[in-house]
C-alpha positions as CSV (number, residue, x, y, z in Angstrom):
1,M,79.9,-104.7,312.2
2,E,79.0,-103.5,315.7
3,G,78.8,-104.9,319.1
4,N,80.5,-108.0,320.5
5,N,78.2,-110.7,319.1
6,N,79.9,-113.3,317.0
7,K,76.6,-114.8,315.8
8,S,76.9,-113.4,312.3
9,I,80.6,-112.8,312.1
10,N,82.7,-114.9,309.8
11,M,86.2,-114.8,308.2
12,I,84.9,-113.1,305.1
13,Q,83.6,-110.2,307.1
14,L,86.7,-109.9,309.2
15,A,88.8,-109.8,306.0
16,K,86.6,-107.1,304.5
17,E,86.8,-104.8,307.6
18,L,90.6,-105.3,307.8
19,G,91.1,-104.7,304.1
20,L,92.9,-108.0,303.8
21,S,92.3,-111.2,301.7
22,I,90.5,-114.1,303.3
23,S,93.7,-116.2,302.8
24,T,95.8,-113.6,304.8
25,V,93.3,-113.6,307.6
26,S,93.1,-117.4,307.7
27,K,96.9,-117.7,307.8
28,A,97.2,-115.0,310.5
29,L,94.7,-116.8,312.7
30,G,96.7,-120.0,312.1
31,D,99.9,-118.1,313.2
32,S,101.5,-118.7,309.9
33,H,105.1,-117.6,309.5
34,E,104.1,-116.1,306.1
35,I,102.2,-113.3,307.9
36,S,104.0,-110.4,309.6
37,A,103.7,-109.8,313.3
38,S,101.9,-106.5,312.8
39,T,99.3,-108.0,310.5
40,K,98.7,-110.9,313.0
41,K,98.2,-108.3,315.7
42,R,95.6,-106.5,313.7
43,V,93.8,-109.7,312.9
44,F,93.9,-111.1,316.5
45,E,92.7,-107.8,317.9
46,L,89.6,-107.6,315.6
47,A,88.8,-111.3,316.1
48,A,88.9,-110.7,319.9
49,K,86.8,-107.6,319.6
50,Y,84.0,-109.6,317.9
51,N,84.7,-112.8,319.9
52,Y,85.4,-114.6,316.7
53,K,86.8,-118.1,317.0
54,P,88.3,-119.9,314.0
55,N,86.4,-123.0,313.0
56,P,88.7,-126.0,313.4
57,F,86.6,-128.1,311.1
58,A,87.0,-125.4,308.4
59,S,90.7,-125.4,309.0
60,N,90.8,-129.1,308.3
61,L,88.9,-128.5,305.1
62,R,91.4,-125.9,303.9
63,K,94.2,-128.4,304.4
64,K,92.4,-130.8,302.0
65,K,92.4,-128.1,299.3
66,G,88.7,-127.8,298.7
67,T,87.8,-131.4,297.7
68,Q,84.6,-131.4,299.7
69,I,81.0,-130.7,298.8
70,A,78.3,-130.1,301.3
71,V,74.9,-131.7,301.0
72,I,72.0,-130.1,303.0
73,I,68.8,-132.1,303.4
74,P,65.7,-131.6,305.6
75,E,65.9,-135.1,307.1
76,I,67.7,-138.5,306.7
77,V,65.0,-140.8,308.1
78,N,63.0,-140.3,304.9
79,H,64.0,-143.1,302.5
80,F,64.1,-140.7,299.6
81,F,66.9,-138.6,301.0
82,A,68.9,-141.7,302.1
83,L,68.8,-142.9,298.5
84,A,69.6,-139.5,297.1
85,V,72.7,-139.2,299.4
86,D,73.8,-142.6,298.1
87,G,73.4,-141.4,294.6
88,I,75.5,-138.3,295.4
89,G,78.2,-140.4,297.0
90,S,78.4,-142.7,294.0
91,V,79.6,-139.7,292.0
92,T,81.7,-137.9,294.5
93,M,83.7,-140.9,295.6
94,E,84.6,-141.7,292.0
95,K,85.9,-138.2,291.6
96,D,87.7,-138.3,295.0
97,Y,85.5,-135.6,296.7
98,D,84.4,-135.9,300.3
99,T,80.7,-135.5,301.0
100,L,79.7,-133.6,304.1
101,I,76.0,-134.1,305.2
102,Y,74.1,-131.4,307.0
103,L,70.5,-131.8,308.3
104,S,68.3,-128.7,308.4
105,N,65.6,-130.6,310.3
106,E,62.9,-128.6,308.5
107,N,64.1,-125.5,310.3
108,P,64.8,-122.4,308.1
109,E,67.0,-120.8,310.9
110,R,69.1,-124.0,311.0
111,E,69.4,-123.9,307.3
112,R,70.7,-120.3,307.4
113,A,73.1,-121.3,310.2
114,I,74.5,-124.1,308.1
115,L,75.2,-121.8,305.2
116,S,76.9,-119.3,307.6
117,H,79.0,-122.2,309.0
118,L,80.0,-123.2,305.4
119,E,81.3,-119.7,304.6
120,N,84.2,-120.4,306.9
121,G,85.3,-123.6,305.2
122,M,86.8,-124.5,301.8
123,I,84.0,-126.6,300.3
124,S,83.8,-126.5,296.5
125,G,80.0,-126.4,296.2
126,I,76.7,-127.3,297.7
127,I,73.8,-129.7,296.9
128,I,70.6,-128.8,298.7
129,S,67.0,-129.8,299.1
130,V,65.4,-126.9,300.9
131,C,63.2,-126.9,304.0
132,S,60.1,-124.7,304.5
133,G,59.8,-121.7,302.2
134,R,57.9,-119.6,304.7
135,A,60.8,-117.3,305.3
136,G,61.7,-117.0,301.6
137,Y,64.9,-118.0,299.8
138,T,67.0,-114.8,299.8
139,H,69.6,-116.4,302.0
140,F,70.7,-118.6,299.1
141,Q,71.2,-115.6,296.9
142,E,73.1,-113.7,299.6
143,F,75.3,-116.8,300.3
144,Y,76.2,-117.0,296.6
145,E,76.9,-113.3,296.3
146,R,79.3,-113.6,299.2
147,T,81.1,-116.8,298.3
148,K,80.5,-117.4,294.6
149,L,80.2,-121.1,295.3
150,P,78.2,-123.2,292.9
151,I,74.9,-124.5,294.2
152,V,72.6,-127.2,292.8
153,F,69.1,-127.7,294.2
154,F,67.2,-131.0,294.0
155,D,63.7,-132.2,294.6
156,R,62.5,-129.5,297.0
157,V,63.7,-126.5,295.1
158,P,63.1,-122.7,295.4
159,D,61.8,-120.6,292.5
160,L,65.2,-119.0,291.9
161,L,66.1,-118.7,288.2
162,Q,69.9,-118.4,288.5
163,F,70.5,-121.8,290.1
164,P,70.4,-125.2,288.5
165,K,67.9,-127.8,289.7
166,V,67.2,-131.5,289.5
167,I,63.5,-132.3,289.8
168,T,60.9,-134.9,288.8
169,D,57.8,-134.4,286.6
170,N,55.7,-133.4,289.7
171,Y,52.9,-131.8,287.7
172,Q,52.4,-134.7,285.3
173,S,52.7,-137.3,288.0
174,S,50.1,-135.6,290.1
175,F,47.8,-135.2,287.1
176,D,48.2,-138.9,286.2
177,G,47.7,-140.1,289.8
178,T,44.6,-138.0,290.2
179,M,43.2,-139.3,286.9
180,R,43.9,-142.9,288.1
181,L,41.9,-142.2,291.3
182,L,39.0,-140.7,289.4
183,K,38.8,-143.5,286.8
184,S,38.7,-146.0,289.6
185,G,35.5,-144.4,290.9
186,S,36.5,-141.5,293.1
187,K,34.2,-138.5,293.0
188,N,35.4,-136.6,296.0
189,P,39.2,-136.9,296.4
190,L,41.2,-135.0,299.0
191,F,44.7,-133.7,298.2
192,V,46.9,-133.6,301.3
193,S,50.1,-131.5,301.2
194,P,52.5,-129.6,303.5
195,E,51.5,-126.1,304.4
196,E,54.9,-124.5,303.3
197,P,54.8,-123.0,299.8
198,L,57.4,-125.2,298.1
199,Y,57.6,-125.3,294.4
200,T,57.3,-129.1,294.4
201,S,54.1,-129.0,296.5
202,L,52.6,-126.3,294.3
203,E,53.3,-128.2,291.1
204,R,51.7,-131.4,292.6
205,R,48.7,-129.4,293.7
206,R,48.4,-127.8,290.2
207,G,48.4,-131.3,288.6
208,F,45.6,-132.4,291.0
209,Q,43.4,-129.4,290.3
210,D,43.9,-129.7,286.5
211,A,43.0,-133.4,286.6
212,I,39.8,-132.6,288.5
213,R,38.7,-130.1,285.9
214,K,39.8,-132.3,283.0
215,F,37.5,-135.1,284.4
216,N,34.6,-132.6,284.3
217,L,34.3,-132.5,288.1
218,K,33.8,-129.2,289.9
219,F,36.9,-128.3,291.8
220,R,36.3,-127.1,295.4
221,E,38.8,-125.5,297.8
222,D,37.9,-128.1,300.5
223,M,39.5,-130.7,298.2
224,L,42.8,-129.3,299.4
225,L,44.2,-129.9,302.9
226,E,47.4,-128.4,304.1
227,L,49.0,-130.0,307.2
228,G,51.9,-128.9,309.4
229,E,54.6,-130.9,311.1
230,D,52.7,-131.9,314.3
231,A,51.7,-135.5,313.8
232,G,49.2,-135.4,316.7
233,V,47.4,-132.3,315.2
234,N,47.5,-133.9,311.7
235,Y,45.9,-137.0,313.1
236,M,43.0,-135.1,314.6
237,V,42.4,-133.0,311.5
238,I,42.3,-136.0,309.2
239,K,40.1,-137.9,311.7
240,K,37.6,-135.0,311.8
241,I,37.4,-134.9,308.0
242,L,36.9,-138.6,307.6
243,S,34.2,-138.5,310.3
244,S,32.2,-135.8,308.6
245,K,28.9,-136.3,306.9
246,K,30.4,-136.1,303.4
247,P,34.0,-137.5,303.8
248,P,36.3,-137.8,300.9
249,D,36.4,-141.1,299.0
250,A,40.1,-140.8,298.2
251,I,43.2,-139.4,299.7
252,F,46.1,-138.3,297.5
253,A,49.1,-137.5,299.8
254,S,51.8,-135.2,298.4
255,T,54.3,-136.5,300.9
256,E,54.6,-139.9,302.6
257,R,54.7,-138.2,306.1
258,N,50.9,-137.9,306.1
259,V,50.0,-141.2,304.4
260,I,50.8,-143.3,307.5
261,T,48.6,-141.0,309.6
262,S,45.8,-141.5,307.1
263,Y,46.2,-145.3,307.4
264,Q,46.1,-145.0,311.2
265,V,42.9,-142.9,311.1
266,C,41.2,-145.3,308.8
267,K,42.1,-148.2,311.1
268,D,40.9,-146.4,314.2
269,L,37.6,-145.4,312.5
270,K,37.2,-148.9,310.9
271,I,37.2,-147.3,307.4
272,K,38.0,-150.0,304.8
273,I,40.7,-149.3,302.2
274,P,40.0,-149.2,299.2
275,Q,36.3,-150.0,299.6
276,K,35.4,-146.8,301.4
277,I,38.4,-144.7,300.6
278,K,41.3,-145.0,298.1
279,I,44.8,-143.9,299.0
280,L,47.7,-142.9,296.8
281,A,50.9,-141.1,297.9
282,F,54.1,-139.7,296.6
283,S,56.4,-142.0,298.5
284,N,59.6,-144.0,298.4
285,L,58.5,-145.9,301.5
286,R,60.3,-149.3,301.6
287,T,57.4,-150.8,303.5
288,A,54.7,-149.8,301.1
289,T,54.0,-153.4,300.1
290,L,53.8,-154.4,303.8
291,L,51.0,-152.0,304.7
292,N,47.5,-153.4,305.0
293,P,46.4,-153.0,302.3
294,S,49.6,-152.4,300.3
295,L,50.1,-148.7,299.4
296,S,49.8,-147.4,295.9
297,T,52.7,-145.0,295.3
298,I,54.3,-142.5,292.9
299,S,58.0,-143.0,293.6
300,Q,60.8,-140.6,292.7
301,P,64.1,-141.9,291.2
302,A,66.0,-140.7,294.3
303,F,69.3,-142.4,293.6
304,E,69.4,-141.0,290.1
305,M,68.4,-137.5,291.2
306,G,71.4,-137.6,293.6
307,K,73.7,-138.8,290.8
308,E,72.5,-136.1,288.4
309,A,72.8,-133.3,291.1
310,A,76.4,-134.4,291.9
311,S,77.4,-134.8,288.3
312,L,76.1,-131.3,287.5
313,L,77.8,-129.7,290.5
314,L,81.2,-131.3,289.8
315,K,81.0,-130.1,286.1
316,M,80.4,-126.6,287.4
317,I,83.3,-126.9,289.9
318,E,85.8,-128.3,287.4
319,R,84.9,-125.9,284.6
320,K,85.3,-123.0,287.1
321,S,82.3,-121.3,285.6
322,Y,78.6,-120.9,286.1
323,A,77.7,-121.9,282.6
324,A,75.3,-124.6,283.8
325,A,73.4,-122.2,286.1
326,N,70.1,-122.4,284.2
327,D,70.0,-126.2,283.8
328,V,66.8,-127.8,285.0
329,I,67.0,-131.6,284.8
330,V,63.6,-133.3,284.9
331,L,63.4,-137.1,285.7
332,A,60.3,-139.3,285.4
333,N,58.5,-140.7,288.4
334,E,57.1,-144.2,288.6
335,M,53.5,-144.9,289.6
336,T,52.8,-148.4,291.1
337,I,49.2,-149.4,291.8
338,R,48.7,-151.7,294.7
339,D,45.8,-152.7,296.9
340,S,45.0,-149.3,298.3
341,I,43.2,-148.3,295.0
C-alpha cells in the first residue's frame, strides 16, 4: 500500500501489513484493554498514515457476532426484487439472522464499493443479483479469496462456476414464449433485451433464436434489439423501428423495463395491440392486468427464488463449508397469456 488514499484500504489490508490478525487490529482500533499499548500505537500510526477510519456500522455488526447476511440487488422498485427480498427475509427471520439490503443501482463501481465496505464487517454471507456485466466479474472472485465468505447468486448471475446460483428456466421460457407468438401469427418478431452481457439475457436470447429456427423461419440479426438504461433514448429507438417500412409484428421484451416504453410508443403512433403488434414480456409487473390491453407475461417465482437463495446460503454458513458451491437450483417460470397476444 502506498500513498495516503483510503479508498481501497480496509482492515484486512492493515492487518496484513502489520503482520497481525484482523481481530487484533479491530480490538486495537476499539482501544480494547486486551491489546498492549505498543501494539495499539503501531495500529493507530498505520491507520493514520493511510487515513483509515474504522467503520462504526461494521463495529456494530461485530458485536452481534456475525448473524447478518448482506443482500445486494440492482434496484428495489422492480417488483421482482421486492418479492425476492421478502422471500429471503422469510428464511432469515426464522433463523434469527438480520438481512442488510444494499442497492447497486445498476452501477458496477457501486457494486464493487459495497463489497469493499462489507469486508470491514462481520456478515456471515452474501446473496446477490448482479448489475451490468460490462466490467466483468473478477471482483467477486477477489472478494471471496480475501474473505472466504459464502456467496449465492440469484436471477442475474455471472458465469462463475465456483459459486452456487438460483435461477429460472430462462432458455425454455423464452423458447416457449417465442413459439406462442409465432403460433399466434407473428412472422417478424423483435426480441428486446438489455445491452449488458448477463447470463440471464443471453439464455433468453438463445431461446428466442432457437424457436425462430424451430418454426422454420429465417433468423435475422435485426430481430434482436439491445437497449441501454436511458428511457428517452430507448423510446426514440423503438419509435423509429415501429415507424419503419417493415416494422415487427411482435415484441418480446426480456425485461419489464422496456415493455412500458413499447406500450407508450404504440399509443403515440396509434398502433393497435394485438391487432398490429403482439407484446409479451418477462415481467412480475403487478399492474400487468391493468394495462390497455392487459399484458401477457412470463413471471418468475421471485419469492421462492429468494427463499431458495437464503436457505442455500444458511446451509453453507451453518455447515462451515463450501460443499454446496456448485449447486444450481432451477425454478420454473409461469406464462400468462392476456389480451396483448
